C-alpha positions as CSV (number, residue, x, y, z in Angstrom):
1,X,-0.1,-0.4,0.0
2,X,2.0,3.4,-1.1
3,X,1.6,4.7,2.2
4,X,3.3,1.9,3.5
5,X,0.6,1.0,6.4
6,X,-0.2,-2.5,6.5
7,X,-3.4,-4.5,5.8
8,X,-5.0,-7.6,7.5
9,X,-7.8,-9.1,6.0
10,X,-10.8,-9.7,8.5
11,X,-11.9,-13.0,7.8
12,X,-15.8,-12.9,9.4
13,X,-16.6,-9.8,7.1
14,X,-14.0,-11.0,4.3
15,X,-13.1,-7.6,4.1
16,X,-9.8,-6.2,3.8
17,X,-9.1,-3.5,6.9
18,X,-6.4,-2.0,8.5
19,X,-4.9,-4.1,10.6
20,X,-4.4,-4.4,14.2
21,X,-2.2,-2.0,15.8
22,X,1.0,-3.8,17.5
23,X,4.0,-2.5,19.6
24,X,5.5,-2.1,15.7
25,X,3.2,0.2,14.0
26,X,1.7,1.9,17.5
27,X,3.2,4.7,19.5
28,X,3.1,4.2,23.3
29,X,5.2,5.0,25.9
30,X,7.7,2.2,27.1
31,X,7.3,3.0,30.3
32,X,3.5,2.0,30.7
33,X,2.6,-1.5,30.7
34,X,1.9,-3.9,27.6
35,X,-2.3,-3.3,26.2
36,X,-4.3,-6.0,24.9
37,X,-4.3,-5.4,21.1
38,X,-7.3,-5.8,20.5
39,X,-9.4,-4.0,23.8
40,X,-6.0,-2.1,23.9
41,X,-6.4,-2.0,27.8
42,X,-3.6,-2.7,29.9
43,X,-3.0,-6.7,29.8
44,X,-2.3,-7.0,33.5
45,X,-5.4,-5.8,34.8
46,X,-7.3,-9.4,33.3
47,X,-6.5,-12.7,33.2
48,X,-4.7,-13.2,30.1
49,X,-3.9,-16.1,27.1
50,X,-2.1,-17.5,24.2
51,X,-3.3,-19.3,21.2
52,X,-3.1,-23.2,20.4
53,X,-2.3,-24.7,17.7
54,X,-2.8,-28.8,18.2
55,X,-2.4,-28.1,21.8
56,X,1.1,-26.1,22.0
57,X,1.4,-22.4,21.4
58,X,1.4,-21.1,18.0
59,X,3.3,-18.0,18.5
60,X,4.4,-15.5,21.2
61,X,1.8,-13.0,21.8
62,X,-0.6,-12.9,24.7
63,X,-4.0,-11.1,24.9
64,X,-6.6,-11.0,27.5
65,X,-8.2,-14.2,27.6
66,X,-12.1,-12.3,27.5
67,X,-10.9,-10.6,24.1
68,X,-9.4,-14.1,22.8
69,X,-11.9,-16.0,23.2
70,X,-14.5,-13.1,21.8
71,X,-12.2,-13.7,19.1
72,X,-12.3,-17.3,18.9
73,X,-16.1,-17.5,18.9
74,X,-16.6,-14.5,16.2
75,X,-14.5,-16.6,13.5
76,X,-16.4,-19.7,11.6
77,X,-13.4,-20.4,9.9
78,X,-10.2,-20.1,10.3
79,X,-9.1,-18.1,13.4
80,X,-5.3,-15.8,13.3
81,X,-3.9,-14.3,16.3
82,X,-4.3,-10.3,15.4
83,X,-0.9,-9.7,16.0
84,X,1.4,-12.0,13.7
85,X,-1.4,-13.5,11.7
86,X,-0.4,-17.1,13.0
87,X,-3.9,-19.9,12.6
88,X,-5.0,-20.8,15.9
89,X,-7.8,-23.5,17.1
90,X,-7.3,-22.9,21.2
91,X,-7.0,-20.9,23.8
92,X,-4.7,-21.0,26.8
93,X,-5.4,-18.9,29.5
94,X,-2.3,-18.3,31.6
95,X,-2.3,-19.3,35.0
96,X,-1.9,-17.2,38.1
97,X,2.0,-18.2,39.1
98,X,1.3,-17.5,43.1
99,X,-1.7,-20.7,42.8
100,X,-0.1,-22.9,39.9
101,X,3.8,-22.6,39.4
102,X,4.1,-26.2,37.5
103,X,1.1,-24.8,35.3
104,X,2.7,-21.3,34.5
105,X,6.3,-22.4,33.4
106,X,4.7,-25.2,31.4
107,X,2.6,-22.3,29.6
108,X,5.3,-19.9,29.8
109,X,8.0,-22.5,28.1
110,X,7.5,-21.3,24.6
111,X,10.2,-23.4,23.2
112,X,9.1,-26.2,25.1
113,X,12.7,-27.1,26.3
114,X,11.5,-27.6,30.0
115,X,13.6,-24.2,30.5
116,X,12.7,-20.0,30.4
117,X,14.4,-18.2,27.9
118,X,15.1,-14.0,28.3
119,X,12.5,-13.1,25.9
120,X,10.0,-15.9,27.2
121,X,10.3,-14.2,30.7
122,X,10.3,-10.5,29.0
123,X,7.0,-11.4,27.4
124,X,5.1,-12.8,30.2
125,X,6.2,-9.9,33.1
126,X,5.1,-7.5,31.0
127,X,1.8,-9.7,30.1
128,X,1.0,-10.3,33.6
129,X,2.2,-7.6,35.7
130,X,2.3,-3.8,35.9
131,X,5.9,-3.6,34.7
132,X,7.5,-0.5,33.1
133,X,9.2,-1.8,30.5
134,X,11.8,0.8,30.5
135,X,13.0,-0.5,33.9
136,X,13.1,-4.0,33.2
137,X,15.6,-3.3,30.3
138,X,17.3,-1.4,32.6
139,X,17.5,-3.9,35.6
140,X,17.0,-7.3,33.7
141,X,20.9,-7.4,33.2
142,X,21.3,-7.3,36.9
143,X,17.8,-9.2,37.6
144,X,18.9,-12.1,35.3
145,X,21.7,-13.3,37.3
146,X,20.0,-14.0,40.5
147,X,16.8,-15.4,38.9
148,X,18.9,-18.0,37.0
149,X,20.4,-19.9,40.2
150,X,21.8,-22.9,38.6
151,X,24.0,-20.5,36.3
152,X,22.4,-22.6,32.9
153,X,21.8,-19.1,30.8
154,X,18.0,-20.2,31.2
155,X,15.7,-20.5,33.7
156,X,14.7,-24.2,35.4
157,X,11.7,-25.0,37.0
158,X,14.3,-25.4,40.2
159,X,15.3,-21.6,39.4
160,X,12.0,-20.3,39.2
161,X,10.9,-21.7,42.7
162,X,14.2,-20.7,44.5
163,X,12.9,-19.1,47.8
164,X,15.0,-16.3,48.1
165,X,16.4,-15.8,45.0
166,X,13.9,-17.3,42.3
167,X,11.8,-15.3,40.0
168,X,8.6,-16.3,41.9
169,X,9.5,-15.0,45.2
170,X,10.2,-11.7,42.9
171,X,7.1,-11.5,41.8
172,X,5.4,-11.9,44.6
173,X,7.3,-9.6,46.5
174,X,7.4,-6.5,44.1
175,X,3.8,-6.9,41.8
176,X,1.4,-9.2,43.4
177,X,0.3,-6.8,45.6
178,X,0.1,-3.5,44.0
179,X,-3.3,-2.3,43.1
180,X,-3.9,-1.1,39.4
181,X,-4.1,2.6,39.3
182,X,-5.9,4.4,36.9
183,X,-7.0,8.1,35.6
184,X,-10.2,8.9,33.9
185,X,-9.4,10.3,30.4
186,X,-11.6,13.8,29.7
187,X,-14.8,13.3,28.2
188,X,-14.4,13.3,24.2
189,X,-17.6,15.7,23.8
190,X,-17.1,17.4,26.6
191,X,-13.2,18.4,26.3
192,X,-12.0,17.3,22.5
193,X,-8.5,18.7,23.2
194,X,-8.1,17.2,26.6
195,X,-8.9,13.8,25.6
196,X,-6.7,14.2,22.1
197,X,-3.9,15.4,24.7
198,X,-4.7,12.5,27.4
199,X,-4.5,9.3,24.8
200,X,-1.1,11.5,22.9
201,X,0.5,11.3,26.3
202,X,0.6,14.7,26.1
203,X,2.4,15.2,22.7
204,X,0.5,17.6,19.8
205,X,0.1,14.6,17.3
206,X,-1.4,11.0,16.8
207,X,-1.2,8.1,13.9
208,X,-4.4,7.1,12.8
209,X,-4.0,4.0,14.8
210,X,-3.5,5.7,17.6
211,X,-6.7,7.4,17.6
212,X,-8.3,4.5,16.9
213,X,-6.6,2.8,19.6
214,X,-8.0,5.6,22.2
215,X,-11.5,6.0,20.8
216,X,-11.5,1.8,21.8
217,X,-10.2,2.8,25.1
218,X,-12.9,5.5,26.0
219,X,-15.9,3.4,24.6
220,X,-15.5,-0.1,24.8
221,X,-17.9,-0.7,27.9
222,X,-20.4,-3.2,26.9
223,X,-20.0,-2.7,23.1
224,X,-19.5,-6.3,21.4
225,X,-16.7,-8.0,19.6
226,X,-17.4,-6.4,16.3
227,X,-16.3,-2.8,18.2
228,X,-12.7,-2.0,17.3
229,X,-13.8,-3.2,13.5
230,X,-16.4,-0.9,13.2
231,X,-14.7,2.1,14.8
232,X,-11.7,1.5,12.5
233,X,-13.4,1.8,9.6
234,X,-15.1,4.9,10.9
235,X,-11.4,7.1,11.6
236,X,-10.1,5.3,7.7
237,X,-12.7,7.2,6.5
238,X,-12.7,10.1,8.9
239,X,-9.1,10.2,7.8
240,X,-9.0,10.0,4.1
241,X,-11.6,12.6,4.3
242,X,-10.6,15.4,6.4
243,X,-6.4,14.4,6.9
244,X,-5.6,12.5,3.4
245,X,-4.0,9.1,2.9
246,X,-0.7,10.5,2.9
247,X,-0.4,12.0,5.6
248,X,0.5,10.2,8.6
249,X,-0.1,11.5,11.7
250,X,-3.0,14.6,12.9
251,X,-2.1,17.6,15.2
252,X,-4.5,18.1,18.1
253,X,-5.3,21.5,16.4
254,X,-6.6,19.7,12.7
255,X,-8.6,17.0,14.8
256,X,-10.4,19.3,16.9
257,X,-11.6,21.9,14.1
258,X,-10.5,19.7,11.4
259,X,-13.6,17.8,11.3
260,X,-12.7,14.4,12.7
261,X,-13.7,15.1,15.9
262,X,-17.2,16.1,14.7
263,X,-16.9,13.0,12.4
264,X,-16.2,10.6,15.7
265,X,-18.5,12.1,18.2
266,X,-21.5,12.5,15.4
């Protein structure tokens, strides 16, 4: 596509639409917890899930269990991960590490080698816990040798369960008692500028998918599983009409006064 934006195929409606946003194509502050690619809420706020193909995880990606089940139930034929398009036929709900350590370890062990790599650990930490990703990147070189009690370069189940140095002990101490902290965004109708700046993390611009993300996050309560697709289609039409396909970003003034906000609100 000439603007460089990717597409995905909606297998429910058999139409081609903008792809689901991922970490690669949607700007998001790296000091924020990871988000569900479907509902855009923080992953750690709800139980998370992975996709299965013939009983094994088919990709590294996590999303909310609720959203994964909605995706599975809404597809009458083939199901695909919304991030990487890997086909799946089942959904695995990730257990709580404090309640079932064996099942948690098995679920996180994507490579099925009986040991966890750094990437597997980072994937699950940023999915299940309110992790500051910048902080994790800075501290992982110091944390990993402590968690890797056996010194193999990996985390074994015995390493994980070590009473003083294991990652389970660390998670229970650092994260399992953390209460979610949320800030209510301004109302889009009453404060267009404030709403825009809130979801733009106080930058002056947003990309098309960032606006979609903001709309879904602020209007998702009580919506069905096709809500995100309708929002994406609405924004694609408004963007083409008021912004132009060649433009990658819209600033707060153009959003507020240029017709996009009015198109979204009405």
